[in-house]
C-alpha positions, 0 to 999 in steps of 0.5 A, a space after each residue: 261183847 254186849 249183845 245189844 250192840 250187835 242187835 242195834 246194828 243188825 236192826 238198822 234198816 239198811 243192814 236189814 235190807 242187805 240180809 233181805 236181799 240175801 234171803 231172796 236169793 236163798 229162797 229163790 225169789 225172783 226179786 231183782 233191781 233192774 240195771 242200771 239202778 244199782 250204779 245210780 245208787 252207787 253214784 248217789 252215795 259217793 256224791 253224798 258222802 263226798 259233799 258232806 265230807 267236804 262241808 265238814 272239812 271246810 268247817 274243821 280245816 286242816 290241822 295237825 290232828 287232821 293230817 295225823 288221821 289222813 297219814 294213818 289212813 294212808 299208812 294202813 293202806 300201804 302196810 296191810 297189803 304187804 304183810 297180807 301178801 307174805 301171810 298168803 304165800 304160806 298157802 297160795 302162789 304169788 299171783 293169787 297172793 298179790 291179788 288177794 293182798 291188794 284186795 284187802 289193802 283197799 277199802 269198801 266205801 259201802 262198809 264205811 257208809 254203813 259204819 257212819 250210819 251206825 255212829 249216828 245211831 249211837 250218837 258218836 261224832 266223827 270228822 268229815 275229813 274221814 271221807 278224805 281218809 277213805 279216798 286216800 285208802 282206795 288206790 295205794 293198795 293197787 300200787 303196792 300190789 303192782 310193786 309186789 307183782 313186779 318183784 315176786 312175779 317174773 313168769 306167767 303160769 306157762 313159765 314164760 317171762 312175764 310181759 312188763 305191765 302197762 304202768 300208765 294204764 294201771 296208774 290211771 286205773 288206780 287214781 282215776 277209777 270212777 269211784 275215786 274220781 267222783 268221791 274226790 271231786 264231790 269232796 272238793 266241791 263240798 270244800 269250795 261251796 262249804 255251808 251254803 253249798 251243803 244246805 242247798 243240796 241237803 234235801 237230796 243228799 242228806 235227807 234221802 241218804 238212808 233210803 238210798 243206802 237201803 236200796 243199795 244194800 238190798 242190791 248188795 245182798 242179792 249180789 253177795 248171796 249169789 257169790 256165796 255159792 263160789 266159796 266152795 272153790 276157795 277152801 277153809 284157809 281163805 274163808 278163815 283169812 277173810 274173817 280173821 284178817 279184817 279183825 287183825 287189820 282193825 286192831 292194828 289201826 286201833 293201836 295207831 289211832 290210840 297212840 295218835 289220840 284220835 277221837 272214838 268216832 274217827 278211830 272207829 271209822 279208821 278201823 272199819 276202813 282198815 278191816 274192809 276189802 275192795 270188791 270193785 276198784 282193786 279186782 278190776 285193776 288186778 284183772 288188768 295187771 295180774 291176769 294169772 290170778 283167779 277172780 273166783 278167789 279174791 272176789 267172793 272172799 271180799 264180797 261174800 265173806 268180809 263184806 257181810 261179816 263187817 256190816 253185821 258183826 264187825 261193826 259192833 265188834 270194832 265199836 266195842 273194842 274202841 269203847 273199851 280202849 277209849 273209856 
């Protein structure tokens, strides 16, 4: 892989702020971002990408190509947790295998946003409908996780028959969790208001986007570095899984993208979404539906291993492979 691709991504200012946050923790600086500002940054980013994605989707409309891209995204969100679960069962019990598989079947919106800024830096176009693909990939992993839990988990850790899951509450968590709700809502608003709506909002949600992303990644760096100290609990097998599985998922999605002739930018974003892991929506759902699973395993893996790997080395790696295939 070309070292220039890695350096171009690592020297992207928002990415550098992520590592600045990690460095602050390692050096025991007292740097903090007061609450509830991190939540505000998260809401801002979701609204911004939803509005812009809706605007782009209003321009392109729905056609067979767009439907193929959305279908591939949904398919990856369904199959990734399934094969991840059976692989994880080699070393883990069913509780933790379900929770980790669901975590890696879902996506990280911030990883997706960082990938978008990378494509812009290398002047590669992508479709706004990929924001809809991201929204579609958020929830299926939760549902698949619940199905696998119902099939493979019959008792709790004390050997007692497991109580039936509250499916209505869990489905509500899957499809109406705040990030999905806000993203889909902003996407619909972007579609309905189209070009006039986007241009009226662009001064706030367009021109300031990278600055807000830098603030958010700075906070994510602080959080991720604090989670790194928990990795000693997870073992070598899971740390290797947290790096290798994203690469495998990305390569599988690239194969499908090439088969369906997605553009280079769209294929890259699909690969990045497939390679990412949830650290917000799915962990919250797993605590509710599979309380026997250990959050000290699936949360540090996604947040302290996979997320830093993807935004530093994963992005240029996936782009390099995409460039080889699509050339």
